[in-house]
N, C-alpha and C positions, 0 to 999 in steps of 0.2 A: 473574157478579160476586158475590163473597161477602165482600168487604172494603171498608171505607171508609178510604182512604189518608190519610196525614198532611196536615193543613191543607186537605184537598180541598174542604170545604164551609164554609170560614171567611171571615169578613168579607163575607158576601153580604147586601147591603141589602134584598133582596127576600124572604128567607126569614122567614115569620111562624109557620109550624107545620111540624113534621117528624114523619113516621111512618117509622121504620126497619123495613124488612120482615124477615120471619123467615128469609130466605135469607142474611142477613148473619151471619157467624160471628166477624168480627174488625173492630175499630175501632182506628185508630192515633192517635198524638199529635195533639192539636188539631183533631180531625175537624170539629167544629162551633163553633170558637172565634170569639167576637166578632161574632156576628150580632145587631146592635143592635135589630132588630124581632122577633126570635124570642120567642114567648110560650108555646108549647106543644110538648112533645116526647113522643112515644109510641114506646117502644122495644120492638118485637115481635121483634127480632133474637135469635138463639140465641148470645148472647155471655155469657161468664162474668165478664168484667171490663170496666169502662169505663176508657178510657185517660186518661193524664195530659193535663190541660187540654182534655178531650174536649168539654165544653160550657161552659168558663169564659168569663167576660166577656160573657155574654149578659144584660145588665142588665134586660131586660124579661121574662125567662123566669119564668113563674108556675106552670107545671104540668109535672111529669115523671111518666110512667107507666113503671115499670121492668119488665124481663122476669123471669119466675120463675127463669130459668137463672142469673141474676146472683149471683156470690159475692163480688165485690170492687169497691168504688168506688175508683178510682185517685187518684193524687196530684193535687191541685188540680183535679179533674174539674169541679166546679161553682163554683170560686172566683169571687167577684164577681158572682154571679147575684143581684142585689140586689132582685128582686121575688118570689123564691121564698119562700112562706110556710109550706109544709108538705112534709115528706119522709116517705114511707111505703115503706120498703125491704122487698123480699121476704124471707121467712124464711131463704132460702138464703144471704143475704149474711152473710159471716163477718168481713169486714175493711172498715173505712173508713180509707183511708190519709191520710197527711199533707196537711193543708190542703184536703181534699176539698170541704168546704162553707165554707171560710174566707171571711169578709167577705160572707156572704149575710145582709145587714143586716135583711131583713124576716122571716127564718126564725123561726117561733114554735113549731111542733110537729114532733117527730121521732118516728117509729115504726120500731123495728128489733128484731131478735133477734141482733144482731151479737156477735162474740166479742172483737174488737180495734178500738180507736179510736186513730188515729195523732196525732202532734203537730199541734196547731193545726187539727185536723179541723173544729172548729166555732169557731175563733178569731174574735173580734170579731163573733160572732152574738149581739148584745146583747138581742134580743127573744125569745130562746128561753124559753118559759114552761112547756112540757111535753115530757118525754122518756119515751116508753112503750117499755120494754125487755122483751122476751119471754124473755130468758135468765135462768135461775135462778141461774147463776153470774155474778157481776159481770164485765162485759167488762174486759179490760185496757185501760187508758187512760193517757195521759201527763198530767203535772201541768198542761200547757197545752193539752190537747185541747179544753177549753172556756174561755171567758172567765171569770175569777173573779167578775166583776160579776154573773153570773146565778146563782151558787151560793146566795145567800140567798133568792131568790124563785122560781126554777124548780122545778117539781114533777117528781120522778123517780118514774114509775109502774113497779113491778116485780111479778113473779109472786107470788101468795100464798105465804107461807112463806119468802120470801127477803129480807125487809126487813133483818133483822139482818146478813146477809152483805154487803149493800150499805152499810149504816151503818158497817161496820168495814173495808171495802175501800178501798185507796188510791184517791185522786181522788174516788170516790163519797161517802166520808164527809165531804167538804167541802160537800156539798149539805144544806141545812137541812130540805128537805121531801121525804122519801122515803115513798111510800105504796104499799100493795099493791093489786093489782087482778087479776081473773081473766085468765089468759093467753088464754082463748078470745076475749075481747073484743079483745085486741091482735092475735091472728092474723086475726080477721075484718077488722079495720081495715087491716092490712097487705095483705091480699089484694084490697082494693077497687080 
């Protein structure tokens, strides 16, 4: 077995923790959708992308450990995971697609080296107060990738020497608090 099929592990009231083994190379639509007792996910799989609604509507999900092979977080993958407070994506992740973390209402800290952030990727995530970005070039983002309500207070941490680029880039210039930090600190935090 190297694939988790559509909806195959969804709506299971007994799942509290999941460790996806390294032999898994593909996950399909809604693989772990709606497991109301799920609190922790460890993805050891050799997947490059997480599927649409893969872990959505797991309201008690608090912790996700991502595989280093990951390059894309799919459409609405973690939508409505309302207990998820922190997301540390591996450096290889290039894309966070539409609604990927939408309505993760407890989400406070995001760490990433991403290149592209889709529409409403962090929509209605009103508690986000830190976004650590390891990319020297500001990621492309949509005007609604983030809730406008967080722009005055959230701190965007960027690599040393790139503050001006972020301060003048579309979407990012809407944030009031852009600060520089050593990218080695970001990389270390991402790899934890």
